[in-house]
Biopython code that builds the backbone (N, CA, C, O; Angstrom):
import numpy as np
from Bio.PDB.StructureBuilder import StructureBuilder

atoms = [
    (1, "MET", "N", (0.885, -1.153, 0.017)),
    (1, "MET", "CA", (0.006, -0.021, 0.047)),
    (1, "MET", "C", (0.877, 1.196, 0.042)),
    (1, "MET", "O", (0.447, 2.256, 0.496)),
    (2, "GLY", "N", (2.079, 1.089, -0.452)),
    (2, "GLY", "CA", (2.972, 2.263, -0.515)),
    (2, "GLY", "C", (2.576, 3.209, -1.560)),
    (2, "GLY", "O", (3.178, 4.277, -1.676)),
    (3, "ASP", "N", (1.564, 2.876, -2.357)),
    (3, "ASP", "CA", (1.091, 3.692, -3.528)),
    (3, "ASP", "C", (-0.106, 4.570, -3.264)),
    (3, "ASP", "O", (-0.635, 5.258, -4.137)),
    (4, "ILE", "N", (-0.528, 4.501, -1.930)),
    (4, "ILE", "CA", (-1.617, 5.408, -1.512)),
    (4, "ILE", "C", (-1.175, 6.256, -0.386)),
    (4, "ILE", "O", (-0.163, 5.980, 0.259)),
    (5, "ILE", "N", (-1.918, 7.287, -0.138)),
    (5, "ILE", "CA", (-1.634, 8.314, 1.054)),
    (5, "ILE", "C", (-3.037, 8.545, 1.636)),
    (5, "ILE", "O", (-4.061, 8.733, 0.978)),
    (6, "GLY", "N", (-2.928, 8.502, 2.940)),
    (6, "GLY", "CA", (-4.079, 8.811, 3.844)),
    (6, "GLY", "C", (-4.402, 10.276, 3.989)),
    (6, "GLY", "O", (-3.445, 10.993, 4.277)),
    (7, "VAL", "N", (-5.534, 10.827, 3.848)),
    (7, "VAL", "CA", (-5.791, 12.233, 4.162)),
    (7, "VAL", "C", (-7.134, 12.183, 4.868)),
    (7, "VAL", "O", (-8.117, 11.791, 4.240)),
    (8, "ASN", "N", (-7.234, 12.562, 6.150)),
    (8, "ASN", "CA", (-8.439, 12.577, 6.818)),
    (8, "ASN", "C", (-9.296, 11.349, 6.764)),
    (8, "ASN", "O", (-10.518, 11.461, 6.851)),
    (9, "GLY", "N", (-8.700, 10.151, 6.622)),
    (9, "GLY", "CA", (-9.428, 8.910, 6.616)),
    (9, "GLY", "C", (-9.662, 8.541, 5.209)),
    (9, "GLY", "O", (-10.171, 7.441, 4.996)),
    (10, "PHE", "N", (-9.367, 9.298, 4.236)),
    (10, "PHE", "CA", (-9.600, 8.994, 2.807)),
    (10, "PHE", "C", (-8.369, 8.608, 2.110)),
    (10, "PHE", "O", (-7.352, 9.207, 2.461)),
    (11, "PHE", "N", (-8.270, 7.754, 1.222)),
    (11, "PHE", "CA", (-7.083, 7.303, 0.541)),
    (11, "PHE", "C", (-7.196, 7.741, -0.938)),
    (11, "PHE", "O", (-8.275, 7.595, -1.511)),
    (12, "GLN", "N", (-6.201, 8.239, -1.542)),
    (12, "GLN", "CA", (-6.024, 8.529, -2.859)),
    (12, "GLN", "C", (-4.751, 8.009, -3.412)),
    (12, "GLN", "O", (-3.809, 7.752, -2.663)),
    (13, "ALA", "N", (-4.680, 7.829, -4.830)),
    (13, "ALA", "CA", (-3.423, 7.262, -5.264)),
    (13, "ALA", "C", (-2.465, 8.348, -5.279)),
    (13, "ALA", "O", (-2.811, 9.523, -5.397)),
    (14, "LEU", "N", (-1.133, 7.924, -5.147)),
    (14, "LEU", "CA", (-0.128, 9.003, -5.351)),
    (14, "LEU", "C", (0.215, 9.251, -6.753)),
    (14, "LEU", "O", (-0.041, 8.398, -7.603)),
    (15, "PRO", "N", (0.762, 10.334, -7.044)),
    (15, "PRO", "CA", (1.179, 10.559, -8.494)),
    (15, "PRO", "C", (2.247, 9.638, -8.802)),
    (15, "PRO", "O", (2.993, 9.201, -7.925)),
    (16, "VAL", "N", (2.350, 9.305, -10.121)),
    (16, "VAL", "CA", (3.258, 8.375, -10.609)),
    (16, "VAL", "C", (4.659, 8.677, -10.261)),
    (16, "VAL", "O", (5.424, 7.777, -9.914)),
    (17, "ASP", "N", (5.031, 9.939, -10.344)),
    (17, "ASP", "CA", (6.370, 10.452, -10.095)),
    (17, "ASP", "C", (6.757, 10.688, -8.611)),
    (17, "ASP", "O", (7.855, 11.159, -8.318)),
    (18, "TYR", "N", (5.827, 10.349, -7.680)),
    (18, "TYR", "CA", (5.989, 10.686, -6.263)),
    (18, "TYR", "C", (7.174, 10.015, -5.696)),
    (18, "TYR", "O", (7.908, 10.685, -4.969)),
    (19, "LEU", "N", (7.476, 8.689, -5.950)),
    (19, "LEU", "CA", (8.674, 8.103, -5.462)),
    (19, "LEU", "C", (9.990, 8.488, -6.075)),
    (19, "LEU", "O", (11.070, 8.306, -5.513)),
    (20, "ALA", "N", (9.841, 9.019, -7.233)),
    (20, "ALA", "CA", (11.059, 9.512, -7.919)),
    (20, "ALA", "C", (11.575, 10.757, -7.425)),
    (20, "ALA", "O", (12.755, 11.048, -7.621)),
    (21, "GLY", "N", (10.738, 11.573, -6.755)),
    (21, "GLY", "CA", (11.179, 12.870, -6.228)),
    (21, "GLY", "C", (10.738, 13.959, -7.194)),
    (21, "GLY", "O", (10.284, 13.642, -8.294)),
    (22, "PRO", "N", (10.845, 15.135, -6.852)),
    (22, "PRO", "CA", (10.624, 16.222, -7.640)),
    (22, "PRO", "C", (11.305, 16.354, -8.984)),
    (22, "PRO", "O", (12.533, 16.432, -8.948)),
    (23, "ALA", "N", (10.746, 16.390, -10.090)),
    (23, "ALA", "CA", (11.585, 16.689, -11.297)),
    (23, "ALA", "C", (11.940, 18.239, -11.446)),
    (23, "ALA", "O", (12.956, 18.660, -11.999)),
    (24, "THR", "N", (10.920, 19.036, -10.853)),
    (24, "THR", "CA", (11.111, 20.373, -10.851)),
    (24, "THR", "C", (10.738, 20.700, -9.454)),
    (24, "THR", "O", (10.405, 19.845, -8.633)),
    (25, "GLY", "N", (10.814, 22.074, -9.197)),
    (25, "GLY", "CA", (10.418, 22.506, -7.910)),
    (25, "GLY", "C", (11.585, 23.154, -7.123)),
    (25, "GLY", "O", (12.429, 23.847, -7.691)),
    (26, "GLU", "N", (11.599, 22.906, -5.811)),
    (26, "GLU", "CA", (12.716, 23.615, -4.911)),
    (26, "GLU", "C", (14.087, 23.128, -5.240)),
    (26, "GLU", "O", (14.995, 23.954, -5.329)),
    (27, "ARG", "N", (14.336, 21.746, -5.445)),
    (27, "ARG", "CA", (15.569, 21.313, -5.826)),
    (27, "ARG", "C", (16.223, 21.916, -7.024)),
    (27, "ARG", "O", (17.391, 22.302, -7.069)),
    (28, "ALA", "N", (15.270, 21.958, -8.075)),
    (28, "ALA", "CA", (15.720, 22.371, -9.368)),
    (28, "ALA", "C", (15.873, 23.826, -9.308)),
    (28, "ALA", "O", (16.767, 24.308, -10.004)),
    (29, "ARG", "N", (15.128, 24.634, -8.570)),
    (29, "ARG", "CA", (15.091, 26.080, -8.502)),
    (29, "ARG", "C", (16.465, 26.400, -7.672)),
    (29, "ARG", "O", (17.170, 27.342, -8.036)),
    (30, "SER", "N", (16.779, 25.703, -6.700)),
    (30, "SER", "CA", (17.887, 26.028, -5.877)),
    (30, "SER", "C", (19.271, 25.908, -6.439)),
    (30, "SER", "O", (20.265, 26.259, -5.804)),
    (31, "GLY", "N", (19.313, 25.368, -7.732)),
    (31, "GLY", "CA", (20.485, 25.148, -8.398)),
    (31, "GLY", "C", (21.322, 23.680, -8.096)),
    (31, "GLY", "O", (22.416, 23.394, -8.582)),
    (32, "SER", "N", (20.608, 22.927, -7.273)),
    (32, "SER", "CA", (21.333, 21.689, -6.938)),
    (32, "SER", "C", (21.569, 20.665, -8.134)),
    (32, "SER", "O", (20.744, 20.662, -9.048)),
    (33, "THR", "N", (22.457, 19.954, -8.167)),
    (33, "THR", "CA", (22.902, 19.084, -9.265)),
    (33, "THR", "C", (22.599, 17.785, -8.860)),
    (33, "THR", "O", (22.246, 17.528, -7.709)),
    (34, "ALA", "N", (22.732, 16.843, -9.854)),
    (34, "ALA", "CA", (22.480, 15.459, -9.620)),
    (34, "ALA", "C", (23.447, 14.871, -8.605)),
    (34, "ALA", "O", (23.145, 13.817, -8.046)),
    (35, "ALA", "N", (24.630, 15.508, -8.325)),
    (35, "ALA", "CA", (25.618, 15.055, -7.463)),
    (35, "ALA", "C", (25.230, 15.167, -6.161)),
    (35, "ALA", "O", (25.591, 14.340, -5.323)),
    (36, "ASN", "N", (24.411, 16.261, -5.850)),
    (36, "ASN", "CA", (23.858, 16.600, -4.491)),
    (36, "ASN", "C", (22.633, 15.769, -4.197)),
    (36, "ASN", "O", (22.274, 15.586, -3.033)),
    (37, "ALA", "N", (22.039, 15.306, -5.140)),
    (37, "ALA", "CA", (20.794, 14.516, -4.939)),
    (37, "ALA", "C", (21.059, 13.097, -4.374)),
    (37, "ALA", "O", (22.120, 12.530, -4.635)),
    (38, "PRO", "N", (20.119, 12.522, -3.612)),
    (38, "PRO", "CA", (20.371, 11.236, -3.137)),
    (38, "PRO", "C", (20.419, 10.239, -4.254)),
    (38, "PRO", "O", (19.770, 10.473, -5.274)),
    (39, "ALA", "N", (21.091, 9.212, -4.154)),
    (39, "ALA", "CA", (21.306, 8.197, -5.268)),
    (39, "ALA", "C", (20.038, 7.421, -5.572)),
    (39, "ALA", "O", (19.855, 7.121, -6.752)),
    (40, "SER", "N", (19.211, 7.085, -4.745)),
    (40, "SER", "CA", (17.769, 6.488, -4.971)),
    (40, "SER", "C", (16.957, 6.900, -3.985)),
    (40, "SER", "O", (17.414, 7.189, -2.879)),
    (41, "PRO", "N", (15.590, 6.977, -4.288)),
    (41, "PRO", "CA", (14.577, 7.311, -3.295)),
    (41, "PRO", "C", (14.536, 6.277, -2.218)),
    (41, "PRO", "O", (14.897, 5.127, -2.470)),
    (42, "THR", "N", (14.119, 6.620, -1.045)),
    (42, "THR", "CA", (13.989, 5.677, 0.118)),
    (42, "THR", "C", (12.854, 4.614, -0.272)),
    (42, "THR", "O", (11.770, 4.981, -0.725)),
    (43, "ALA", "N", (13.160, 3.372, -0.078)),
    (43, "ALA", "CA", (12.276, 2.337, -0.378)),
    (43, "ALA", "C", (11.199, 2.366, 0.685)),
    (43, "ALA", "O", (11.525, 2.452, 1.869)),
    (44, "LEU", "N", (9.903, 2.295, 0.309)),
    (44, "LEU", "CA", (8.783, 2.257, 1.167)),
    (44, "LEU", "C", (8.418, 0.734, 1.359)),
    (44, "LEU", "O", (8.450, -0.053, 0.414)),
    (45, "THR", "N", (8.084, 0.386, 2.583)),
    (45, "THR", "CA", (7.628, -0.999, 2.882)),
    (45, "THR", "C", (6.317, -0.873, 3.649)),
    (45, "THR", "O", (6.056, 0.090, 4.369)),
    (46, "ASP", "N", (5.548, -1.868, 3.454)),
    (46, "ASP", "CA", (4.257, -2.153, 4.264)),
    (46, "ASP", "C", (4.559, -3.038, 5.389)),
    (46, "ASP", "O", (5.362, -3.967, 5.293)),
    (47, "GLU", "N", (3.893, -2.740, 6.492)),
    (47, "GLU", "CA", (4.018, -3.608, 7.629)),
    (47, "GLU", "C", (2.716, -4.056, 8.179)),
    (47, "GLU", "O", (1.765, -3.276, 8.128)),
    (48, "VAL", "N", (2.580, -5.221, 8.695)),
    (48, "VAL", "CA", (1.155, -5.523, 9.351)),
    (48, "VAL", "C", (1.499, -6.010, 10.681)),
    (48, "VAL", "O", (2.452, -6.780, 10.803)),
    (49, "GLU", "N", (0.829, -5.642, 11.671)),
    (49, "GLU", "CA", (0.933, -6.164, 13.078)),
    (49, "GLU", "C", (-0.262, -6.732, 13.426)),
    (49, "GLU", "O", (-1.294, -6.068, 13.329)),
    (50, "VAL", "N", (-0.278, -8.040, 13.877)),
    (50, "VAL", "CA", (-1.443, -8.693, 14.379)),
    (50, "VAL", "C", (-1.304, -8.788, 15.753)),
    (50, "VAL", "O", (-0.257, -9.193, 16.258)),
    (51, "SER", "N", (-2.463, -8.382, 16.532)),
    (51, "SER", "CA", (-2.481, -8.378, 17.973)),
    (51, "SER", "C", (-2.514, -9.860, 18.448)),
    (51, "SER", "O", (-2.728, -10.815, 17.702)),
    (52, "THR", "N", (-2.270, -9.932, 19.814)),
    (52, "THR", "CA", (-2.263, -11.133, 20.564)),
    (52, "THR", "C", (-3.611, -11.850, 20.359)),
    (52, "THR", "O", (-3.667, -13.051, 20.097)),
    (53, "LEU", "N", (-4.661, -11.084, 20.484)),
    (53, "LEU", "CA", (-6.012, -11.583, 20.283)),
    (53, "LEU", "C", (-6.223, -12.075, 18.793)),
    (53, "LEU", "O", (-6.876, -13.102, 18.608)),
    (54, "GLY", "N", (-5.744, -11.443, 17.832)),
    (54, "GLY", "CA", (-5.779, -11.834, 16.555)),
    (54, "GLY", "C", (-5.139, -13.116, 16.303)),
    (54, "GLY", "O", (-5.679, -13.981, 15.614)),
    (55, "ASN", "N", (-3.906, -13.265, 16.892)),
    (55, "ASN", "CA", (-3.216, -14.689, 16.808)),
    (55, "ASN", "C", (-3.986, -15.783, 17.458)),
    (55, "ASN", "O", (-4.054, -16.900, 16.944)),
    (56, "LEU", "N", (-4.544, -15.492, 18.538)),
    (56, "LEU", "CA", (-5.259, -16.496, 19.354)),
    (56, "LEU", "C", (-6.535, -16.884, 18.540)),
    (56, "LEU", "O", (-6.781, -18.083, 18.407)),
    (57, "LEU", "N", (-7.302, -16.017, 18.028)),
    (57, "LEU", "CA", (-8.490, -16.317, 17.269)),
    (57, "LEU", "C", (-8.104, -17.076, 15.956)),
    (57, "LEU", "O", (-8.844, -17.941, 15.488)),
    (58, "SER", "N", (-6.983, -16.737, 15.414)),
    (58, "SER", "CA", (-6.447, -17.486, 14.127)),
    (58, "SER", "C", (-6.268, -18.844, 14.485)),
    (58, "SER", "O", (-6.743, -19.721, 13.763)),
    (59, "ARG", "N", (-5.616, -19.135, 15.556)),
    (59, "ARG", "CA", (-5.159, -20.427, 16.019)),
    (59, "ARG", "C", (-6.379, -21.321, 16.409)),
    (59, "ARG", "O", (-6.431, -22.532, 16.194)),
    (60, "MET", "N", (-7.300, -20.617, 16.974)),
    (60, "MET", "CA", (-8.624, -21.302, 17.393)),
    (60, "MET", "C", (-9.351, -21.772, 16.263)),
    (60, "MET", "O", (-9.967, -22.834, 16.345)),
    (61, "SER", "N", (-9.346, -21.035, 15.118)),
    (61, "SER", "CA", (-10.277, -21.462, 14.032)),
    (61, "SER", "C", (-9.575, -22.566, 13.365)),
    (61, "SER", "O", (-10.252, -23.221, 12.573)),
    (62, "GLU", "N", (-8.317, -22.904, 13.537)),
    (62, "GLU", "CA", (-7.644, -23.957, 12.784)),
    (62, "GLU", "C", (-7.585, -25.136, 13.832)),
    (62, "GLU", "O", (-7.075, -26.183, 13.434)),
    (63, "ALA", "N", (-8.006, -25.084, 15.000)),
    (63, "ALA", "CA", (-7.973, -26.224, 16.026)),
    (63, "ALA", "C", (-8.987, -27.265, 15.582)),
    (63, "ALA", "O", (-10.079, -26.991, 15.083)),
    (64, "PRO", "N", (-8.556, -28.391, 15.794)),
    (64, "PRO", "CA", (-9.525, -29.543, 15.471)),
    (64, "PRO", "C", (-10.577, -29.762, 16.566)),
    (64, "PRO", "O", (-10.274, -29.550, 17.740)),
    (65, "GLY", "N", (-11.762, -30.166, 16.231)),
    (65, "GLY", "CA", (-12.677, -30.434, 17.181)),
    (65, "GLY", "C", (-13.628, -29.171, 17.490)),
    (65, "GLY", "O", (-14.532, -29.300, 18.316)),
    (66, "ILE", "N", (-13.436, -28.060, 16.882)),
    (66, "ILE", "CA", (-14.365, -26.933, 17.046)),
    (66, "ILE", "C", (-15.491, -27.057, 15.993)),
    (66, "ILE", "O", (-15.303, -27.205, 14.786)),
    (67, "ARG", "N", (-16.659, -26.980, 16.601)),
    (67, "ARG", "CA", (-17.813, -27.170, 15.807)),
    (67, "ARG", "C", (-18.458, -25.839, 15.623)),
    (67, "ARG", "O", (-19.227, -25.398, 16.478)),
    (68, "LEU", "N", (-18.149, -25.144, 14.464)),
    (68, "LEU", "CA", (-18.503, -23.798, 14.280)),
    (68, "LEU", "C", (-20.157, -23.733, 14.087)),
    (68, "LEU", "O", (-20.728, -22.688, 14.400)),
    (69, "GLY", "N", (-20.836, -24.739, 13.624)),
    (69, "GLY", "CA", (-22.200, -24.768, 13.561)),
    (69, "GLY", "C", (-22.909, -24.728, 14.986)),
    (69, "GLY", "O", (-23.881, -24.012, 15.227)),
    (70, "ARG", "N", (-22.303, -25.583, 15.898)),
    (70, "ARG", "CA", (-22.788, -25.630, 17.187)),
    (70, "ARG", "C", (-22.605, -24.224, 17.933)),
    (70, "ARG", "O", (-23.475, -23.744, 18.660)),
    (71, "ILE", "N", (-21.303, -23.590, 17.650)),
    (71, "ILE", "CA", (-21.152, -22.330, 18.296)),
    (71, "ILE", "C", (-22.147, -21.314, 17.838)),
    (71, "ILE", "O", (-22.635, -20.542, 18.664)),
    (72, "ALA", "N", (-22.482, -21.262, 16.571)),
    (72, "ALA", "CA", (-23.444, -20.423, 15.886)),
    (72, "ALA", "C", (-24.756, -20.618, 16.539)),
    (72, "ALA", "O", (-25.397, -19.598, 16.794)),
    (73, "LYS", "N", (-25.279, -21.825, 16.865)),
    (73, "LYS", "CA", (-26.571, -22.108, 17.488)),
    (73, "LYS", "C", (-26.568, -21.648, 18.887)),
    (73, "LYS", "O", (-27.577, -21.160, 19.395)),
    (74, "ILE", "N", (-25.470, -21.790, 19.514)),
    (74, "ILE", "CA", (-25.383, -21.342, 21.026)),
    (74, "ILE", "C", (-25.532, -19.877, 21.048)),
    (74, "ILE", "O", (-26.319, -19.325, 21.818)),
    (75, "ARG", "N", (-24.723, -19.186, 20.141)),
    (75, "ARG", "CA", (-24.761, -17.573, 20.145)),
    (75, "ARG", "C", (-26.215, -17.201, 19.791)),
    (75, "ARG", "O", (-26.750, -16.254, 20.366)),
    (76, "ALA", "N", (-26.820, -17.872, 18.926)),
    (76, "ALA", "CA", (-28.235, -17.369, 18.602)),
    (76, "ALA", "C", (-29.041, -17.538, 19.775)),
    (76, "ALA", "O", (-29.786, -16.625, 20.130)),
    (77, "ALA", "N", (-28.964, -18.675, 20.448)),
    (77, "ALA", "CA", (-29.935, -19.023, 21.673)),
    (77, "ALA", "C", (-29.548, -17.979, 22.801)),
    (77, "ALA", "O", (-30.472, -17.564, 23.501)),
    (78, "ILE", "N", (-28.325, -17.540, 23.029)),
    (78, "ILE", "CA", (-27.936, -16.518, 23.933)),
    (78, "ILE", "C", (-28.631, -15.338, 23.570)),
    (78, "ILE", "O", (-29.398, -14.789, 24.361)),
    (79, "ALA", "N", (-28.400, -14.879, 22.346)),
    (79, "ALA", "CA", (-28.988, -13.488, 21.846)),
    (79, "ALA", "C", (-30.661, -13.467, 21.986)),
    (79, "ALA", "O", (-31.336, -12.456, 22.182)),
    (80, "ALA", "N", (-31.135, -14.773, 21.844)),
    (80, "ALA", "CA", (-32.706, -14.780, 21.888)),
    (80, "ALA", "C", (-33.115, -14.958, 23.391)),
    (80, "ALA", "O", (-34.296, -14.909, 23.735)),
    (81, "GLY", "N", (-32.096, -15.163, 24.262)),
    (81, "GLY", "CA", (-32.428, -15.305, 25.766)),
    (81, "GLY", "C", (-33.122, -16.715, 26.006)),
    (81, "GLY", "O", (-33.942, -16.862, 26.912)),
    (82, "THR", "N", (-32.759, -17.729, 25.163)),
    (82, "THR", "CA", (-33.476, -19.003, 25.507)),
    (82, "THR", "C", (-32.296, -20.058, 25.712)),
    (82, "THR", "O", (-32.553, -21.259, 25.632)),
    (83, "TYR", "N", (-31.098, -19.642, 25.957)),
    (83, "TYR", "CA", (-29.926, -20.588, 26.090)),
    (83, "TYR", "C", (-29.926, -21.058, 27.607)),
    (83, "TYR", "O", (-29.839, -22.259, 27.861)),
    (84, "GLU", "N", (-30.017, -20.168, 28.548)),
    (84, "GLU", "CA", (-29.860, -20.716, 29.951)),
    (84, "GLU", "C", (-31.214, -21.055, 30.524)),
    (84, "GLU", "O", (-31.963, -20.167, 30.931)),
    (85, "THR", "N", (-31.542, -22.370, 30.560)),
    (85, "THR", "CA", (-32.777, -22.825, 31.045)),
    (85, "THR", "C", (-32.485, -23.500, 32.313)),
    (85, "THR", "O", (-31.343, -23.924, 32.491)),
    (86, "PRO", "N", (-33.443, -23.660, 33.275)),
    (86, "PRO", "CA", (-33.184, -24.431, 34.534)),
    (86, "PRO", "C", (-32.680, -25.734, 34.298)),
    (86, "PRO", "O", (-31.813, -26.189, 35.044)),
    (87, "ALA", "N", (-33.170, -26.451, 33.246)),
    (87, "ALA", "CA", (-32.673, -27.911, 32.989)),
    (87, "ALA", "C", (-31.131, -27.932, 32.698)),
    (87, "ALA", "O", (-30.354, -28.751, 33.188)),
    (88, "LYS", "N", (-30.790, -26.908, 31.825)),
    (88, "LYS", "CA", (-29.401, -26.868, 31.325)),
    (88, "LYS", "C", (-28.466, -26.474, 32.527)),
    (88, "LYS", "O", (-27.384, -27.042, 32.671)),
    (89, "ILE", "N", (-28.928, -25.427, 33.443)),
    (89, "ILE", "CA", (-28.094, -25.179, 34.601)),
    (89, "ILE", "C", (-28.101, -26.308, 35.405)),
    (89, "ILE", "O", (-26.978, -26.606, 35.813)),
    (90, "SER", "N", (-29.013, -27.040, 35.769)),
    (90, "SER", "CA", (-28.977, -28.238, 36.548)),
    (90, "SER", "C", (-28.072, -29.234, 36.122)),
    (90, "SER", "O", (-27.412, -29.867, 36.946)),
    (91, "THR", "N", (-27.966, -29.462, 34.694)),
    (91, "THR", "CA", (-27.069, -30.443, 34.118)),
    (91, "THR", "C", (-25.499, -30.020, 34.290)),
    (91, "THR", "O", (-24.587, -30.800, 34.564)),
    (92, "VAL", "N", (-25.394, -28.729, 34.088)),
    (92, "VAL", "CA", (-24.000, -28.214, 34.266)),
    (92, "VAL", "C", (-23.623, -28.242, 35.764)),
    (92, "VAL", "O", (-22.468, -28.554, 36.053)),
    (93, "VAL", "N", (-24.376, -27.985, 36.592)),
    (93, "VAL", "CA", (-24.015, -28.075, 38.073)),
    (93, "VAL", "C", (-23.799, -29.555, 38.499)),
    (93, "VAL", "O", (-22.935, -29.842, 39.327)),
    (94, "ASP", "N", (-24.539, -30.420, 37.963)),
    (94, "ASP", "CA", (-24.321, -31.899, 38.257)),
    (94, "ASP", "C", (-23.007, -32.297, 37.661)),
    (94, "ASP", "O", (-22.209, -32.920, 38.363)),
    (95, "ARG", "N", (-22.727, -32.000, 36.469)),
    (95, "ARG", "CA", (-21.388, -32.348, 35.867)),
    (95, "ARG", "C", (-20.207, -31.706, 36.557)),
    (95, "ARG", "O", (-19.155, -32.327, 36.710)),
    (96, "LEU", "N", (-20.384, -30.410, 36.991)),
    (96, "LEU", "CA", (-19.333, -29.813, 37.704)),
    (96, "LEU", "C", (-19.087, -30.600, 39.157)),
    (96, "LEU", "O", (-17.956, -30.858, 39.569)),
    (97, "LEU", "N", (-20.120, -30.888, 39.758)),
    (97, "LEU", "CA", (-19.897, -31.508, 41.107)),
    (97, "LEU", "C", (-19.341, -32.997, 40.915)),
    (97, "LEU", "O", (-18.616, -33.502, 41.772)),
    (98, "ASP", "N", (-19.702, -33.649, 39.794)),
    (98, "ASP", "CA", (-19.118, -34.998, 39.482)),
    (98, "ASP", "C", (-17.591, -34.900, 39.379)),
    (98, "ASP", "O", (-16.824, -35.727, 39.872)),
    (99, "ARG", "N", (-17.212, -33.784, 38.674)),
    (99, "ARG", "CA", (-15.641, -33.560, 38.255)),
    (99, "ARG", "C", (-14.923, -33.231, 39.638)),
    (99, "ARG", "O", (-13.789, -33.621, 39.916)),
    (100, "LEU", "N", (-15.721, -32.471, 40.457)),
    (100, "LEU", "CA", (-15.018, -32.095, 41.783)),
    (100, "LEU", "C", (-14.936, -33.309, 42.660)),
    (100, "LEU", "O", (-14.042, -33.335, 43.507)),
    (101, "ASP", "N", (-15.785, -34.341, 42.551)),
    (101, "ASP", "CA", (-15.704, -35.458, 43.409)),
    (101, "ASP", "C", (-14.522, -36.488, 42.845)),
    (101, "ASP", "O", (-14.037, -37.362, 43.565)),
    (102, "ASP", "N", (-14.180, -36.302, 41.664)),
    (102, "ASP", "CA", (-13.105, -37.251, 41.171)),
    (102, "ASP", "C", (-11.728, -36.900, 41.636)),
    (102, "ASP", "O", (-10.768, -37.594, 41.303)),
]
sb = StructureBuilder()
sb.init_structure("model")
sb.init_model(0)
sb.init_chain("A")
sb.init_seg("    ")
for serial, (resi, resn, name, xyz) in enumerate(atoms, 1):
    if name == "N":
        sb.init_residue(resn, " ", resi, " ")
    sb.init_atom(name, np.array(xyz, "f"), 0.0, 1.0, " ", f" {name:<3s}", serial, name[0])
structure = sb.get_structure()
């Protein structure tokens, strides 16, 4: 993305000669010669930083045993307010107590 520039949240294409430096302008008017000019323009590079959360989510999506369909159904039930029923809570409590007894 070295060929775009951000201005107030909007992006526009850079002029074709942007990286080559000014052909006319202050340098040409000041009488500088090619010997005084830099040998080549500074190379622009793009960088991407991924957050710790982004890395974790990426690894989780690749993990075996994750049932995305099941997760979607649970999310929908939570959003609808129908996920936590007394029967489900009782089942979870019973399973938790069984594990604590082991």
